[in-house]
N, CA, C and O atoms as a DFTB+ gen file, in Angstrom:
800 C
 N C O
     1  1      76.564      98.819      90.523
     2  2      77.993      98.671      90.205
     3  2      78.740      98.135      91.415
     4  3      78.419      98.461      92.558
     5  1      79.741      97.308      91.142
     6  2      80.482      96.668      92.215
     7  2      81.803      97.381      92.462
     8  3      82.735      97.274      91.666
     9  1      81.877      98.116      93.581
    10  2      83.084      98.882      93.887
    11  2      84.260      97.963      94.191
    12  3      85.411      98.390      94.101
    13  1      83.993      96.710      94.550
    14  2      85.054      95.764      94.850
    15  2      85.304      94.816      93.690
    16  3      85.778      93.699      93.899
    17  1      84.993      95.239      92.473
    18  2      85.199      94.401      91.297
    19  2      86.661      94.000      91.194
    20  3      87.562      94.815      91.389
    21  1      86.878      92.730      90.884
    22  2      88.238      92.202      90.815
    23  2      88.859      92.574      89.474
    24  3      88.277      92.318      88.420
    25  1      90.025      93.168      89.518
    26  2      90.712      93.540      88.287
    27  2      91.509      92.341      87.782
    28  3      92.157      91.648      88.566
    29  1      91.462      92.097      86.475
    30  2      92.200      90.980      85.885
    31  2      93.697      91.292      85.873
    32  3      94.098      92.456      85.874
    33  1      94.517      90.238      85.860
    34  2      95.971      90.426      85.805
    35  2      96.401      90.939      84.430
    36  3      97.204      91.867      84.329
    37  1      95.857      90.323      83.365
    38  2      96.233      90.721      82.006
    39  2      95.003      90.848      81.117
    40  3      93.974      90.217      81.363
    41  1      95.122      91.661      80.096
    42  2      94.045      91.844      79.125
    43  2      94.679      91.967      77.742
    44  3      95.606      92.753      77.547
    45  1      94.180      91.190      76.787
    46  2      94.719      91.203      75.433
    47  2      94.024      92.292      74.611
    48  3      92.817      92.232      74.380
    49  1      94.783      93.263      74.182
    50  2      94.259      94.357      73.361
    51  2      94.202      93.882      71.914
    52  3      95.236      93.646      71.290
    53  1      92.982      93.743      71.382
    54  2      92.801      93.203      70.032
    55  2      92.185      94.198      69.056
    56  3      92.279      94.015      67.843
    57  1      91.555      95.248      69.575
    58  2      90.847      96.193      68.711
    59  2      91.730      97.398      68.355
    60  3      92.407      97.941      69.228
    61  1      91.729      97.820      67.087
    62  2      92.518      98.992      66.677
    63  2      92.168     100.241      67.483
    64  3      93.047     101.042      67.801
    65  1      90.865     100.412      67.820
    66  2      90.474     101.598      68.582
    67  2      91.031     101.579      70.003
    68  3      91.253     102.633      70.599
    69  1      91.257     100.375      70.550
    70  2      91.882     100.263      71.870
    71  2      93.352     100.674      71.789
    72  3      93.849     101.407      72.644
    73  1      94.038     100.194      70.754
    74  2      95.447     100.553      70.559
    75  2      95.587     102.051      70.328
    76  3      96.513     102.679      70.840
    77  1      94.668     102.621      69.555
    78  2      94.703     104.064      69.287
    79  2      94.526     104.857      70.573
    80  3      95.176     105.885      70.766
    81  1      93.640     104.377      71.462
    82  2      93.422     105.061      72.741
    83  2      94.695     105.037      73.586
    84  3      95.020     106.016      74.257
    85  1      95.406     103.920      73.549
    86  2      96.628     103.804      74.353
    87  2      97.772     104.637      73.793
    88  3      98.712     104.963      74.519
    89  1      97.703     104.989      72.504
    90  2      98.731     105.854      71.924
    91  2      98.577     107.298      72.375
    92  3      99.491     108.107      72.219
    93  1      97.408     107.617      72.938
    94  2      97.173     108.965      73.464
    95  2      97.822     109.042      74.851
    96  3      97.443     108.284      75.743
    97  1      98.796     109.948      75.050
    98  2      99.547     109.985      76.324
    99  2      98.665     110.081      77.569
   100  3      98.875     109.334      78.525
   101  1      97.688     110.981      77.577
   102  2      96.846     111.151      78.762
   103  2      96.011     109.893      79.017
   104  3      95.872     109.461      80.161
   105  1      95.464     109.314      77.965
   106  2      94.642     108.116      78.146
   107  2      95.476     106.942      78.655
   108  3      95.014     106.142      79.467
   109  1      96.701     106.854      78.168
   110  2      97.600     105.809      78.657
   111  2      97.891     106.001      80.144
   112  3      97.925     105.033      80.904
   113  1      98.102     107.248      80.557
   114  2      98.350     107.558      81.968
   115  2      97.130     107.232      82.827
   116  3      97.267     106.719      83.938
   117  1      95.943     107.529      82.314
   118  2      94.711     107.255      83.055
   119  2      94.562     105.758      83.304
   120  3      94.271     105.337      84.423
   121  1      94.762     104.951      82.253
   122  2      94.642     103.497      82.398
   123  2      95.643     102.985      83.433
   124  3      95.306     102.138      84.260
   125  1      96.871     103.499      83.385
   126  2      97.902     103.053      84.329
   127  2      97.567     103.443      85.763
   128  3      97.954     102.746      86.701
   129  1      96.849     104.554      85.941
   130  2      96.528     105.027      87.293
   131  2      95.317     104.327      87.888
   132  3      95.019     104.494      89.071
   133  1      94.617     103.542      87.072
   134  2      93.376     102.926      87.535
   135  2      93.533     101.455      87.911
   136  3      92.652     100.643      87.626
   137  1      94.655     101.111      88.551
   138  2      94.806      99.753      89.092
   139  2      93.845      99.555      90.270
   140  3      93.455      98.433      90.592
   141  1      93.478     100.666      90.897
   142  2      92.469     100.656      91.963
   143  2      91.393     101.670      91.574
   144  3      91.679     102.608      90.830
   145  1      90.159     101.501      92.063
   146  2      89.087     102.421      91.681
   147  2      89.399     103.871      92.044
   148  3      89.950     104.148      93.109
   149  1      89.045     104.783      91.160
   150  2      89.264     106.217      91.403
   151  2      88.254     107.019      90.589
   152  3      87.713     106.546      89.589
   153  1      88.017     108.242      91.046
   154  2      87.091     109.134      90.347
   155  2      87.856     110.043      89.391
   156  3      89.083     110.126      89.441
   157  1      87.118     110.717      88.525
   158  2      87.737     111.670      87.599
   159  2      88.474     112.769      88.366
   160  3      89.535     113.223      87.938
   161  1      87.916     113.190      89.491
   162  2      88.540     114.238      90.312
   163  2      89.885     113.770      90.869
   164  3      90.857     114.525      90.858
   165  1      89.944     112.525      91.356
   166  2      91.195     111.992      91.911
   167  2      92.265     111.854      90.831
   168  3      93.429     112.187      91.052
   169  1      91.862     111.361      89.665
   170  2      92.824     111.201      88.573
   171  2      93.301     112.565      88.085
   172  3      94.471     112.728      87.738
   173  1      92.400     113.542      88.059
   174  2      92.762     114.899      87.625
   175  2      93.844     115.485      88.521
   176  3      94.786     116.112      88.037
   177  1      93.705     115.278      89.843
   178  2      94.719     115.779      90.781
   179  2      96.052     115.082      90.549
   180  3      97.111     115.708      90.595
   181  1      95.984     113.777      90.300
   182  2      97.190     112.990      90.086
   183  2      97.950     113.424      88.831
   184  3      99.179     113.490      88.827
   185  1      97.200     113.718      87.773
   186  2      97.812     114.054      86.490
   187  2      97.887     115.553      86.225
   188  3      98.337     115.986      85.165
   189  1      97.437     116.344      87.209
   190  2      97.462     117.807      87.081
   191  2      96.657     118.281      85.867
   192  3      97.106     119.117      85.083
   193  1      95.455     117.717      85.745
   194  2      94.541     118.090      84.672
   195  2      93.196     118.497      85.287
   196  3      93.003     118.365      86.495
   197  1      92.276     118.987      84.467
   198  2      90.954     119.354      84.975
   199  2      90.070     118.101      85.018
   200  3      90.219     117.216      84.176
   201  1      89.151     118.017      85.991
   202  2      88.234     116.868      86.048
   203  2      87.409     116.713      84.769
   204  3      87.113     115.595      84.349
   205  1      87.038     117.847      84.148
   206  2      86.249     117.794      82.924
   207  2      87.027     117.089      81.798
   208  3      86.475     116.277      81.056
   209  1      88.311     117.420      81.696
   210  2      89.149     116.806      80.656
   211  2      89.322     115.310      80.916
   212  3      89.236     114.499      79.994
   213  1      89.568     114.953      82.182
   214  2      89.753     113.545      82.546
   215  2      88.462     112.766      82.314
   216  3      88.492     111.634      81.833
   217  1      87.335     113.374      82.657
   218  2      86.037     112.725      82.467
   219  2      85.786     112.431      80.986
   220  3      85.253     111.378      80.637
   221  1      86.170     113.355      80.137
   222  2      86.033     113.160      78.692
   223  2      86.838     111.941      78.229
   224  3      86.339     111.108      77.471
   225  1      88.092     111.849      78.695
   226  2      88.951     110.725      78.296
   227  2      88.491     109.414      78.929
   228  3      88.626     108.354      78.316
   229  1      87.953     109.472      80.139
   230  2      87.434     108.268      80.785
   231  2      86.284     107.664      79.976
   232  3      86.209     106.449      79.793
   233  1      85.398     108.526      79.500
   234  2      84.259     108.044      78.704
   235  2      84.741     107.413      77.399
   236  3      84.166     106.433      76.925
   237  1      85.808     107.986      76.819
   238  2      86.372     107.422      75.585
   239  2      87.003     106.057      75.858
   240  3      86.868     105.131      75.058
   241  1      87.694     105.942      76.996
   242  2      88.327     104.669      77.364
   243  2      87.279     103.608      77.717
   244  3      87.448     102.426      77.421
   245  1      86.202     104.053      78.351
   246  2      85.120     103.124      78.686
   247  2      84.449     102.612      77.403
   248  3      84.081     101.441      77.310
   249  1      84.299     103.489      76.435
   250  2      83.643     103.138      75.172
   251  2      84.394     102.028      74.434
   252  3      83.778     101.171      73.800
   253  1      85.754     102.047      74.521
   254  2      86.542     101.013      73.826
   255  2      86.861      99.823      74.733
   256  3      87.558      98.895      74.324
   257  1      86.345      99.855      75.973
   258  2      86.471      98.693      76.844
   259  2      87.762      98.556      77.623
   260  3      88.120      97.452      78.032
   261  1      88.479      99.669      77.839
   262  2      89.731      99.599      78.595
   263  2      89.566      99.977      80.069
   264  3      90.387      99.597      80.904
   265  1      88.507     100.722      80.387
   266  2      88.171     101.010      81.788
   267  2      86.677     100.724      81.972
   268  3      85.911     100.680      81.009
   269  1      86.288     100.531      83.229
   270  2      84.889     100.230      83.521
   271  2      84.442     100.956      84.788
   272  3      85.248     101.240      85.674
   273  1      83.152     101.247      84.856
   274  2      82.591     101.824      86.076
   275  2      82.441     100.712      87.111
   276  3      81.900      99.648      86.811
   277  1      82.923     100.964      88.336
   278  2      82.864      99.928      89.365
   279  2      82.142     100.375      90.630
   280  3      82.014      99.593      91.573
   281  1      81.670     101.618      90.668
   282  2      80.969     102.062      91.865
   283  2      80.701     103.553      91.869
   284  3      81.096     104.268      90.948
   285  1      80.033     104.013      92.903
   286  2      79.778     105.443      93.111
   287  2      79.959     105.761      94.582
   288  3      79.947     104.863      95.425
   289  1      80.128     107.041      94.890
   290  2      80.180     107.483      96.286
   291  2      79.734     108.934      96.364
   292  3      79.848     109.686      95.396
   293  1      79.229     109.313      97.521
   294  2      78.763     110.682      97.738
   295  2      79.880     111.541      98.319
   296  3      80.476     111.192      99.338
   297  1      80.157     112.653      97.673
   298  2      81.167     113.603      98.140
   299  2      80.555     114.997      98.102
   300  3      80.279     115.531      97.028
   301  1      80.345     115.584      99.277
   302  2      79.757     116.932      99.393
   303  2      78.451     117.041      98.586
   304  3      78.283     117.953      97.777
   305  1      77.554     116.115      98.820
   306  2      76.242     116.094      98.169
   307  2      76.299     115.854      96.659
   308  3      75.309     116.046      95.953
   309  1      77.475     115.430      96.172
   310  2      77.613     115.078      94.762
   311  2      77.923     113.585      94.651
   312  3      78.574     113.013      95.526
   313  1      77.461     112.970      93.587
   314  2      77.738     111.545      93.373
   315  2      78.922     111.416      92.406
   316  3      78.844     111.855      91.258
   317  1      80.014     110.813      92.879
   318  2      81.196     110.583      92.047
   319  2      81.158     109.154      91.507
   320  3      80.864     108.210      92.241
   321  1      81.455     109.010      90.236
   322  2      81.546     107.685      89.617
   323  2      82.988     107.195      89.747
   324  3      83.929     107.937      89.467
   325  1      83.153     105.944      90.172
   326  2      84.477     105.343      90.303
   327  2      84.756     104.450      89.102
   328  3      83.907     103.660      88.688
   329  1      85.958     104.585      88.548
   330  2      86.379     103.794      87.389
   331  2      87.567     102.916      87.768
   332  3      88.289     103.203      88.723
   333  1      87.757     101.847      87.007
   334  2      88.915     100.982      87.197
   335  2      89.322     100.400      85.845
   336  3      88.471     100.151      84.990
   337  1      90.625     100.184      85.655
   338  2      91.106      99.562      84.416
   339  2      90.634      98.118      84.358
   340  3      90.381      97.505      85.395
   341  1      90.513      97.572      83.156
   342  2      90.038      96.190      83.017
   343  2      91.100      95.182      83.457
   344  3      90.777      94.031      83.751
   345  1      92.378      95.612      83.503
   346  2      93.449      94.701      83.912
   347  2      94.673      95.488      84.367
   348  3      94.832      96.662      84.032
   349  1      95.540      94.821      85.141
   350  2      96.776      95.453      85.606
   351  2      97.771      95.624      84.461
   352  3      98.508      96.609      84.411
   353  1      97.787      94.650      83.537
   354  2      98.729      94.677      82.418
   355  2      97.977      94.493      81.108
   356  3      97.144      93.595      80.982
   357  1      98.272      95.344      80.138
   358  2      97.655      95.250      78.820
   359  2      98.672      94.681      77.835
   360  3      99.793      95.179      77.734
   361  1      98.276      93.643      77.112
   362  2      99.158      92.991      76.143
   363  2      98.624      93.249      74.743
   364  3      97.444      93.025      74.473
   365  1      99.489      93.719      73.853
   366  2      99.083      94.029      72.489
   367  2      99.044      92.760      71.641
   368  3     100.028      92.023      71.583
   369  1      97.919      92.504      70.987
   370  2      97.775      91.323      70.140
   371  2      98.547      91.514      68.831
   372  3      98.561      92.605      68.261
   373  1      99.184      90.442      68.366
   374  2      99.901      90.495      67.093
   375  2      98.936      90.718      65.932
   376  3      99.331      91.193      64.868
   377  1      97.668      90.370      66.149
   378  2      96.665      90.531      65.083
   379  2      96.419      91.999      64.732
   380  3      95.833      92.302      63.693
   381  1      96.870      92.911      65.604
   382  2      96.706      94.335      65.327
   383  2      97.570      94.779      64.150
   384  3      97.276      95.769      63.479
   385  1      98.635      94.030      63.918
   386  2      99.516      94.354      62.798
   387  2     100.296      95.635      62.992
   388  3     100.641      96.306      62.019
   389  1     100.580      95.983      64.238
   390  2     101.326      97.214      64.515
   391  2     102.798      97.025      64.161
   392  3     103.341      95.926      64.276
   393  1     103.430      98.104      63.733
   394  2     104.861      98.044      63.462
   395  2     105.608      97.892      64.777
   396  3     105.087      98.283      65.822
   397  1     106.828      97.327      64.757
   398  2     107.610      97.197      65.992
   399  2     107.814      98.539      66.697
   400  3     107.841      98.615      67.926
   401  1     107.958      99.608      65.880
   402  2     108.173     100.936      66.476
   403  2     106.926     101.396      67.237
   404  3     107.032     101.943      68.335
   405  1     105.745     101.171      66.650
   406  2     104.501     101.580      67.307
   407  2     104.257     100.747      68.564
   408  3     103.840     101.277      69.595
   409  1     104.518      99.447      68.475
   410  2     104.350      98.565      69.637
   411  2     105.264      98.994      70.779
   412  3     104.857      99.014      71.941
   413  1     106.515      99.341      70.431
   414  2     107.472      99.772      71.454
   415  2     107.028     101.087      72.070
   416  3     107.160     101.291      73.276
   417  1     106.498     101.986      71.234
   418  2     106.028     103.280      71.743
   419  2     104.892     103.082      72.744
   420  3     104.849     103.734      73.788
   421  1     103.976     102.175      72.413
   422  2     102.868     101.879      73.327
   423  2     103.369     101.316      74.646
   424  3     102.911     101.721      75.714
   425  1     104.317     100.373      74.573
   426  2     104.861      99.767      75.788
   427  2     105.584     100.807      76.636
   428  3     105.446     100.825      77.859
   429  1     106.362     101.682      75.975
   430  2     107.095     102.716      76.706
   431  2     106.138     103.687      77.386
   432  3     106.365     104.082      78.530
   433  1     105.068     104.076      76.689
   434  2     104.099     105.005      77.272
   435  2     103.410     104.387      78.476
   436  3     103.204     105.053      79.490
   437  1     103.053     103.105      78.364
   438  2     102.397     102.437      79.484
   439  2     103.336     102.359      80.685
   440  3     102.913     102.545      81.827
   441  1     104.616     102.082      80.420
   442  2     105.590     101.977      81.504
   443  2     105.776     103.324      82.198
   444  3     105.812     103.396      83.427
   445  1     105.896     104.400      81.399
   446  2     106.077     105.728      81.983
   447  2     104.830     106.173      82.744
   448  3     104.929     106.823      83.785
   449  1     103.663     105.821      82.221
   450  2     102.417     106.154      82.913
   451  2     102.346     105.425      84.243
   452  3     101.845     105.960      85.232
   453  1     102.853     104.198      84.259
   454  2     102.859     103.435      85.512
   455  2     103.805     104.071      86.525
   456  3     103.510     104.091      87.721
   457  1     104.946     104.595      86.053
   458  2     105.882     105.292      86.955
   459  2     105.177     106.465      87.607
   460  3     105.354     106.716      88.799
   461  1     104.366     107.197      86.820
   462  2     103.648     108.355      87.345
   463  2     102.653     107.942      88.424
   464  3     102.610     108.547      89.495
   465  1     101.854     106.913      88.145
   466  2     100.863     106.475      89.131
   467  2     101.531     105.861      90.348
   468  3     101.029     105.984      91.465
   469  1     102.676     105.193      90.132
   470  2     103.424     104.605      91.245
   471  2     103.951     105.693      92.175
   472  3     103.916     105.548      93.397
   473  1     104.440     106.785      91.584
   474  2     104.949     107.903      92.385
   475  2     103.860     108.471      93.282
   476  3     104.098     108.762      94.455
   477  1     102.661     108.626      92.723
   478  2     101.546     109.149      93.513
   479  2     101.167     108.189      94.637
   480  3     100.860     108.617      95.749
   481  1     101.189     106.884      94.340
   482  2     100.841     105.885      95.358
   483  2     101.846     105.904      96.496
   484  3     101.466     105.810      97.663
   485  1     103.142     106.026      96.161
   486  2     104.188     106.084      97.189
   487  2     104.016     107.337      98.050
   488  3     104.183     107.293      99.269
   489  1     103.679     108.454      97.399
   490  2     103.482     109.710      98.127
   491  2     102.352     109.580      99.149
   492  3     102.485     110.009     100.295
   493  1     101.224     108.975      98.712
   494  2     100.088     108.796      99.613
   495  2     100.456     107.887     100.784
   496  3     100.125     108.178     101.933
   497  1     101.151     106.770     100.479
   498  2     101.564     105.840     101.534
   499  2     102.510     106.519     102.522
   500  3     102.403     106.323     103.732
   501  1     103.444     107.326     101.988
   502  2     104.422     107.999     102.847
   503  2     103.736     108.978     103.801
   504  3     104.103     109.061     104.973
   505  1     102.745     109.715     103.306
   506  2     102.020     110.656     104.162
   507  2     101.270     109.925     105.274
   508  3     101.230     110.385     106.415
   509  1     100.679     108.783     104.928
   510  2      99.982     107.977     105.935
   511  2     100.953     107.472     106.994
   512  3     100.667     107.516     108.191
   513  1     102.112     106.989     106.531
   514  2     103.114     106.453     107.457
   515  2     103.696     107.548     108.349
   516  3     104.010     107.298     109.513
   517  1     103.841     108.762     107.808
   518  2     104.355     109.874     108.613
   519  2     103.399     110.207     109.754
   520  3     103.830     110.578     110.846
   521  1     102.093     110.072     109.493
   522  2     101.110     110.284     110.565
   523  2     101.239     109.199     111.630
   524  3     101.122     109.473     112.824
   525  1     101.481     107.964     111.188
   526  2     101.643     106.856     112.130
   527  2     102.951     106.964     112.910
   528  3     103.057     106.470     114.032
   529  1     103.951     107.619     112.302
   530  2     105.269     107.716     112.926
   531  2     105.239     108.497     114.232
   532  3     106.167     108.393     115.035
   533  1     104.185     109.278     114.455
   534  2     104.070     110.020     115.714
   535  2     103.872     109.064     116.892
   536  3     104.206     109.381     118.034
   537  1     103.314     107.872     116.580
   538  2     103.043     106.900     117.640
   539  2     104.124     105.833     117.728
   540  3     104.415     105.334     118.815
   541  1     104.724     105.478     116.592
   542  2     105.744     104.428     116.591
   543  2     106.714     104.648     115.437
   544  3     106.382     105.300     114.447
   545  1     107.919     104.096     115.575
   546  2     108.927     104.235     114.532
   547  2     108.542     103.378     113.330
   548  3     108.183     102.210     113.482
   549  1     108.619     103.964     112.132
   550  2     108.259     103.257     110.904
   551  2     109.539     102.923     110.133
   552  3     110.196     103.832     109.626
   553  1     109.910     101.637     110.033
   554  2     111.119     101.278     109.285
   555  2     110.889     101.400     107.781
   556  3     109.869     100.945     107.264
   557  1     111.834     102.013     107.091
   558  2     111.736     102.133     105.636
   559  2     113.134     102.317     105.064
   560  3     114.067     102.639     105.799
   561  1     113.285     102.116     103.768
   562  2     114.584     102.267     103.117
   563  2     114.379     102.743     101.685
   564  3     113.395     102.379     101.042
   565  1     115.297     103.546     101.191
   566  2     115.227     104.053      99.823
   567  2     116.591     103.872      99.162
   568  3     117.625     104.167      99.762
   569  1     116.582     103.387      97.925
   570  2     117.815     103.256      97.149
   571  2     117.611     103.953      95.815
   572  3     116.678     103.637      95.077
   573  1     118.487     104.903      95.510
   574  2     118.401     105.611      94.233
   575  2     119.783     105.641      93.604
   576  3     120.762     105.977      94.269
   577  1     119.868     105.292      92.331
   578  2     121.167     105.248      91.647
   579  2     120.968     105.545      90.167
   580  3     119.846     105.496      89.662
   581  1     122.058     105.853      89.477
   582  2     121.995     106.055      88.028
   583  2     123.086     105.210      87.376
   584  3     124.135     104.969      87.973
   585  1     122.834     104.767      86.157
   586  2     123.807     103.936      85.441
   587  2     123.793     104.348      83.971
   588  3     122.734     104.637      83.414
   589  1     124.966     104.374      83.347
   590  2     125.066     104.719      81.920
   591  2     125.045     103.440      81.093
   592  3     125.836     102.527      81.329
   593  1     124.137     103.379      80.125
   594  2     123.994     102.189      79.290
   595  2     124.176     102.572      77.826
   596  3     123.611     103.559      77.356
   597  1     124.968     101.781      77.116
   598  2     125.292     102.079      75.720
   599  2     124.402     101.269      74.778
   600  3     124.645     100.081      74.560
   601  1     123.400     101.893      74.234
   602  2     122.573     101.259      73.219
   603  2     121.480     100.358      73.759
   604  3     121.436     100.031      74.945
   605  1     120.588      99.963      72.840
   606  2     119.414      99.166      73.209
   607  2     119.791      97.786      73.729
   608  3     119.166      97.286      74.664
   609  1     120.814      97.161      73.130
   610  2     121.207      95.806      73.536
   611  2     121.653      95.778      74.995
   612  3     121.211      94.929      75.769
   613  1     122.530      96.709      75.363
   614  2     123.019      96.742      76.744
   615  2     121.897      97.129      77.707
   616  3     121.837      96.623      78.827
   617  1     121.011      98.025      77.273
   618  2     119.887      98.422      78.121
   619  2     118.990      97.221      78.422
   620  3     118.588      97.009      79.566
   621  1     118.682      96.440      77.386
   622  2     117.839      95.262      77.583
   623  2     118.504      94.222      78.473
   624  3     117.846      93.587      79.297
   625  1     119.814      94.049      78.301
   626  2     120.554      93.098      79.137
   627  2     120.521      93.530      80.603
   628  3     120.326      92.711      81.501
   629  1     120.715      94.828      80.826
   630  2     120.681      95.356      82.196
   631  2     119.310      95.148      82.822
   632  3     119.201      94.698      83.963
   633  1     118.256      95.482      82.062
   634  2     116.889      95.356      82.583
   635  2     116.573      93.910      82.939
   636  3     116.021      93.634      84.004
   637  1     116.925      92.982      82.041
   638  2     116.642      91.565      82.287
   639  2     117.383      91.049      83.518
   640  3     116.812      90.326      84.334
   641  1     118.656      91.422      83.650
   642  2     119.442      90.965      84.799
   643  2     118.947      91.622      86.092
   644  3     118.881      90.978      87.139
   645  1     118.604      92.892      86.008
   646  2     118.109      93.648      87.161
   647  2     116.844      93.012      87.731
   648  3     116.753      92.749      88.930
   649  1     115.867      92.770      86.849
   650  2     114.600      92.197      87.308
   651  2     114.756      90.745      87.742
   652  3     114.047      90.281      88.635
   653  1     115.683      90.030      87.112
   654  2     115.922      88.637      87.499
   655  2     116.476      88.554      88.920
   656  3     116.036      87.729      89.720
   657  1     117.442      89.414      89.225
   658  2     118.035      89.434      90.571
   659  2     117.006      89.829      91.631
   660  3     116.941      89.230      92.704
   661  1     116.208      90.840      91.315
   662  2     115.183      91.280      92.260
   663  2     114.113      90.205      92.471
   664  3     113.622      90.004      93.582
   665  1     113.770      89.527      91.389
   666  2     112.772      88.451      91.493
   667  2     113.291      87.343      92.418
   668  3     112.545      86.818      93.244
   669  1     114.566      86.995      92.275
   670  2     115.164      85.969      93.143
   671  2     115.137      86.406      94.603
   672  3     114.821      85.613      95.489
   673  1     115.469      87.665      94.847
   674  2     115.498      88.186      96.214
   675  2     114.103      88.169      96.836
   676  3     113.927      87.754      97.982
   677  1     113.113      88.626      96.065
   678  2     111.735      88.658      96.583
   679  2     111.222      87.247      96.825
   680  3     110.571      86.983      97.836
   681  1     111.518      86.333      95.889
   682  2     111.097      84.938      96.057
   683  2     111.697      84.330      97.318
   684  3     111.029      83.576      98.026
   685  1     112.943      84.653      97.595
   686  2     113.627      84.110      98.772
   687  2     112.906      84.482     100.062
   688  3     112.712      83.638     100.936
   689  1     112.507      85.760     100.179
   690  2     111.890      86.222     101.420
   691  2     110.382      85.983     101.463
   692  3     109.789      85.963     102.542
   693  1     109.768      85.804     100.313
   694  2     108.345      85.471     100.290
   695  2     108.094      84.039     100.745
   696  3     106.998      83.700     101.193
   697  1     109.127      83.200     100.623
   698  2     108.960      81.793     100.983
   699  2     108.997      81.567     102.490
   700  3     108.738      80.453     102.947
   701  1     109.310      82.591     103.265
   702  2     109.400      82.455     104.717
   703  2     108.034      82.439     105.386
   704  3     106.999      82.459     104.719
   705  1     108.047      82.403     106.715
   706  2     106.796      82.389     107.486
   707  2     106.074      83.722     107.336
   708  3     106.664      84.776     107.572
   709  1     104.802      83.685     106.946
   710  2     104.036      84.913     106.737
   711  2     103.131      85.234     107.927
   712  3     102.673      86.366     108.087
   713  1     102.881      84.216     108.759
   714  2     101.897      84.380     109.816
   715  2     102.268      85.498     110.781
   716  3     101.422      86.312     111.151
   717  1     103.538      85.537     111.187
   718  2     103.976      86.546     112.146
   719  2     104.756      87.680     111.484
   720  3     105.297      88.552     112.164
   721  1     104.809      87.660     110.164
   722  2     105.600      88.664     109.462
   723  2     104.832      89.946     109.207
   724  3     103.602      89.962     109.236
   725  1     105.564      91.020     108.957
   726  2     104.959      92.310     108.605
   727  2     105.161      92.540     107.117
   728  3     106.272      92.399     106.607
   729  1     104.096      92.892     106.426
   730  2     104.170      93.045     104.974
   731  2     104.803      94.382     104.591
   732  3     104.446      95.427     105.136
   733  1     105.740      94.337     103.656
   734  2     106.409      95.544     103.156
   735  2     106.107      95.704     101.671
   736  3     106.007      94.725     100.932
   737  1     105.965      96.955     101.252
   738  2     105.719      97.263      99.848
   739  2     107.053      97.513      99.157
   740  3     107.865      98.306      99.636
   741  1     107.283      96.833      98.023
   742  2     108.512      97.016      97.247
   743  2     108.125      97.572      95.880
   744  3     107.393      96.926      95.130
   745  1     108.609      98.758      95.558
   746  2     108.280      99.397      94.276
   747  2     109.563      99.671      93.515
   748  3     110.532     100.177      94.081
   749  1     109.570      99.339      92.231
   750  2     110.779      99.449      91.418
   751  2     110.455     100.171      90.118
   752  3     109.431      99.890      89.494
   753  1     111.303     101.088      89.707
   754  2     111.108     101.782      88.433
   755  2     112.462     102.027      87.769
   756  3     113.431     102.393      88.435
   757  1     112.520     101.826      86.470
   758  2     113.717     102.114      85.686
   759  2     113.291     102.944      84.487
   760  3     112.409     102.537      83.730
   761  1     113.917     104.117      84.305
   762  2     113.555     104.974      83.173
   763  2     114.724     105.898      82.858
   764  3     115.550     106.154      83.735
   765  1     114.818     106.407      81.624
   766  2     115.930     107.293      81.257
   767  2     115.802     108.649      81.931
   768  3     114.697     109.134      82.177
   769  1     116.933     109.249      82.223
   770  2     116.929     110.584      82.812
   771  2     116.387     111.588      81.794
   772  3     116.860     111.628      80.659
   773  1     115.387     112.408      82.190
   774  2     114.844     113.399      81.233
   775  2     115.894     114.412      80.817
   776  3     116.786     114.747      81.597
   777  1     115.791     114.896      79.603
   778  2     116.741     115.917      79.111
   779  2     116.611     117.168      79.961
   780  3     115.505     117.650      80.202
   781  1     117.741     117.693      80.414
   782  2     117.724     118.892      81.247
   783  2     117.385     118.601      82.691
   784  3     117.295     119.529      83.495
   785  1     117.191     117.324      83.049
   786  2     116.850     116.979      84.433
   787  2     118.047     117.157      85.349
   788  3     119.199     117.108      84.916
   789  1     117.752     117.363      86.622
   790  2     118.823     117.554      87.603
   791  2     119.473     116.229      87.928
   792  3     118.844     115.176      87.827
   793  1     120.710     116.284      88.310
   794  2     121.419     115.089      88.727
   795  2     120.841     114.583      90.012
   796  3     120.566     115.370      90.919
   797  1     120.637     113.220      90.124
   798  2     120.094     112.636      91.341
   799  2     121.143     112.491      92.405
   800  3     120.848     112.013      93.501
């Protein structure tokens, strides 16, 4: 198995059993967390589940072709299998004949699962940077805000304008000299405030 297997950018979901797997909340979260290779134990910690439960869902996802084994490693005299999603983004084929409501539910679940895996990735990066901060100052910035949106139309308009502006900003600075530049990670998430959640 190739631990450095290249993950595809997009994958077209054409099989009903693949769509059914993505409708399962935990399986959707697992696929979203596997942008990089990980073991059942690592995913279990991330999702606060047991390794046995995650392993069961991994085998189901592998069976329908949404995740693949990409390597192994030895941990405390045990061999861990590493899995990875087949692509960074999954696109639902129109041939599935899903209702608009089901398609939207799948997209929303994938987006929320990505927020979860993104949060874990940021946490890991922050801990690493805090260790480095003992030797040198680490520049970073955080922006958090909330906005009230009335209905689906206004929400979609906000999302489209938000991502368009950010895309322009990133394109502007990506076009500069990279040779002497320092690479920064930019992570963005937009989601509704959970019911009963605390004010940010």
